[in-house]
C-alpha positions as CSV (number, residue, x, y, z in Angstrom):
1,M,4.8,13.2,-5.5
2,Q,3.5,10.7,-8.1
3,L,0.6,8.5,-7.1
4,V,0.5,5.1,-8.7
5,K,-2.6,2.9,-8.1
6,I,-1.5,-0.7,-8.0
7,K,-3.6,-2.7,-10.5
8,K,-1.1,-5.4,-11.5
9,I,1.7,-6.5,-9.2
10,K,4.1,-7.3,-12.1
11,E,3.7,-3.7,-13.4
12,A,4.1,-2.2,-10.0
13,V,7.2,-4.3,-9.3
14,S,8.8,-3.1,-12.6
15,L,8.1,0.5,-11.9
16,A,9.2,0.3,-8.3
17,V,12.5,-1.5,-9.1
18,L,13.3,1.1,-11.8
19,A,12.6,3.9,-9.4
20,L,14.6,2.4,-6.6
21,K,17.6,1.9,-8.9
22,E,17.3,5.6,-9.9
23,G,17.6,6.6,-6.2
24,K,14.0,7.5,-5.6
25,V,12.1,7.3,-2.3
26,L,9.0,5.2,-2.4
27,I,6.0,4.6,-0.2
28,L,4.6,1.1,-0.6
29,P,1.9,-0.9,1.1
30,T,3.4,-3.5,3.4
31,D,1.9,-6.4,5.3
32,T,1.4,-4.0,8.3
33,V,1.2,-0.3,7.3
34,Y,2.3,2.0,4.5
35,G,6.1,2.3,4.5
36,F,9.0,4.2,3.0
37,V,11.6,2.1,1.1
38,A,14.9,3.1,-0.4
39,L,17.9,1.4,-2.0
40,D,20.8,3.9,-1.9
41,K,22.3,6.2,0.7
42,K,21.1,9.4,-0.8
43,A,17.5,8.1,-0.8
44,V,17.9,6.9,2.8
45,K,19.0,10.4,3.8
46,R,15.9,11.8,2.2
47,I,13.7,9.4,4.2
48,Y,15.2,10.8,7.4
49,D,14.6,14.4,6.1
50,I,11.0,13.6,5.0
51,K,10.1,11.8,8.2
52,K,12.0,14.3,10.4
53,R,13.6,11.3,11.9
54,D,16.6,11.5,14.3
55,N,19.7,10.5,12.4
56,A,20.9,8.5,15.4
57,K,18.0,6.0,14.9
58,P,19.1,3.5,12.2
59,L,16.5,2.3,9.7
60,P,15.5,-1.3,9.6
61,F,15.7,-3.3,6.3
62,F,13.4,-5.6,4.4
63,V,15.0,-8.8,3.2
64,S,13.8,-11.4,0.7
65,D,14.6,-14.4,2.9
66,T,16.8,-15.8,5.6
67,K,19.7,-16.3,3.2
68,M,19.8,-12.6,2.4
69,A,19.5,-11.9,6.2
70,Q,22.5,-14.1,6.9
71,K,24.7,-12.1,4.4
72,Y,24.3,-9.0,6.6
73,A,23.8,-10.3,10.1
74,H,25.3,-12.8,12.5
75,I,22.4,-15.3,13.0
76,N,22.9,-18.5,15.0
77,K,21.0,-21.8,14.5
78,N,18.3,-21.1,17.2
79,E,17.7,-17.6,15.8
80,L,17.6,-18.9,12.2
81,Q,15.0,-21.5,13.4
82,F,13.0,-18.7,15.0
83,L,13.1,-16.7,11.7
84,K,12.0,-19.7,9.6
85,Q,9.0,-20.2,11.9
86,N,8.0,-16.5,11.9
87,W,9.0,-15.1,8.5
88,P,7.6,-13.9,6.3
89,G,5.6,-11.8,8.7
90,A,5.4,-8.8,11.1
91,I,8.6,-9.6,13.1
92,T,11.6,-7.3,12.9
93,A,14.7,-9.0,14.3
94,V,17.7,-7.1,15.5
95,F,21.1,-8.8,15.2
96,K,24.8,-8.0,15.3
97,A,25.7,-6.7,11.9
98,K,28.5,-8.3,9.9
99,K,29.9,-4.8,9.4
100,G,29.8,-3.9,13.1
101,G,27.0,-2.5,15.3
102,T,23.5,-3.9,14.9
103,I,21.0,-4.3,12.0
104,A,17.2,-4.8,12.1
105,L,15.8,-7.1,9.4
106,R,12.3,-8.2,8.4
107,Q,11.0,-10.5,5.7
108,P,7.6,-8.9,4.9
109,D,4.5,-11.1,4.1
110,S,3.9,-9.1,0.9
111,K,4.0,-10.5,-2.7
112,L,4.8,-7.0,-4.0
113,L,7.7,-6.4,-1.6
114,L,9.1,-9.9,-1.9
115,A,9.0,-9.6,-5.7
116,I,10.8,-6.2,-5.5
117,L,13.4,-7.6,-3.2
118,R,14.1,-10.6,-5.5
119,E,14.6,-8.2,-8.4
120,V,17.0,-5.7,-6.6
121,K,18.8,-8.6,-4.8
122,Q,19.7,-6.5,-1.8
123,P,17.9,-5.3,1.4
124,L,15.7,-2.3,1.2
125,A,15.9,0.4,3.9
126,Q,12.4,0.8,5.3
127,T,10.3,2.5,7.9
128,S,6.7,3.5,8.4
129,A,5.4,6.2,6.2
130,N,4.7,8.9,8.8
131,I,6.3,11.8,10.5
132,S,8.5,10.6,13.4
133,G,6.4,10.5,16.6
134,E,3.1,10.3,14.7
135,P,1.2,7.0,14.4
136,A,1.9,4.6,11.5
137,T,-1.1,4.0,9.2
138,G,-2.6,1.8,6.6
139,K,-5.1,4.4,5.6
140,I,-4.2,5.9,2.2
141,K,-6.0,9.2,2.8
142,Q,-4.0,9.8,5.9
143,V,-0.7,9.0,4.1
144,L,-1.7,11.4,1.3
145,E,-2.6,14.1,3.7
146,T,0.6,13.8,5.6
147,F,2.9,14.1,2.6
148,D,0.8,15.8,-0.2
149,S,1.4,19.4,1.1
150,A,4.7,18.7,2.9
151,G,7.8,20.6,1.7
152,L,9.8,17.3,1.4
153,Q,8.0,14.5,-0.3
154,P,8.6,10.9,-1.4
155,D,9.0,10.5,-5.2
156,I,6.2,7.9,-5.7
157,L,3.4,6.6,-3.5
158,F,2.1,3.2,-4.6
159,S,-1.5,2.9,-3.5
160,Q,-3.4,-0.3,-2.7
161,G,-6.2,1.7,-1.0
162,D,-6.8,1.2,2.7
163,L,-4.9,-1.7,4.2
164,P,-6.4,-4.1,6.7
165,E,-6.2,-2.7,10.3
166,R,-2.8,-4.0,11.6
167,R,-0.1,-2.9,14.0
168,P,3.5,-2.2,13.0
169,S,5.8,-5.1,13.3
170,K,7.0,-6.6,16.6
171,V,10.7,-5.8,17.2
172,I,12.8,-8.5,18.9
173,D,16.5,-7.9,19.7
174,F,18.8,-10.9,19.4
175,S,22.0,-8.9,19.4
176,K,22.9,-9.4,23.1
177,G,22.7,-13.2,23.0
178,K,19.1,-13.4,24.3
179,R,15.6,-12.6,23.0
180,D,14.5,-9.2,24.1
181,V,11.1,-7.7,22.9
182,L,11.6,-4.0,22.1
183,R,8.2,-3.4,20.7
184,G,5.3,-5.9,21.2
């Protein structure tokens, strides 16, 4: 696992975009905790393996804005208004997916992630950088300890040091026609 200390956002964005397009699994600082991100199906599969995540649990996606969200999800006027009032931020919204089933989307409040999303022009599969069932963290030492000696590792960890103490995003399900808080 390569460790990259973020000094300049522009350089980190360039490196991250290149790595994502090469099918790599990254850990990036988010506006909540450190998280995995991936662009293609093979990399997403590796996230499941690294995290020891149940394959039946779909990953949420980061989007750059509500327009990108609307390309992948059925979002009505009231839901769109809610998103515009709460995004970017720590709200993951679950909608009916345009390809069937459901899809969980979030616009992060992170200059780094938003710049990456604008460059790749598609959603990024994402989840907290931890082993499934373990707590998510913004502490870089804890992330390093979790994956440094693990058999399966992400390709690159982008470090911004310890993140401010925050909780993972709130998850709200809109897919059944009403607002249902799944994680508060």
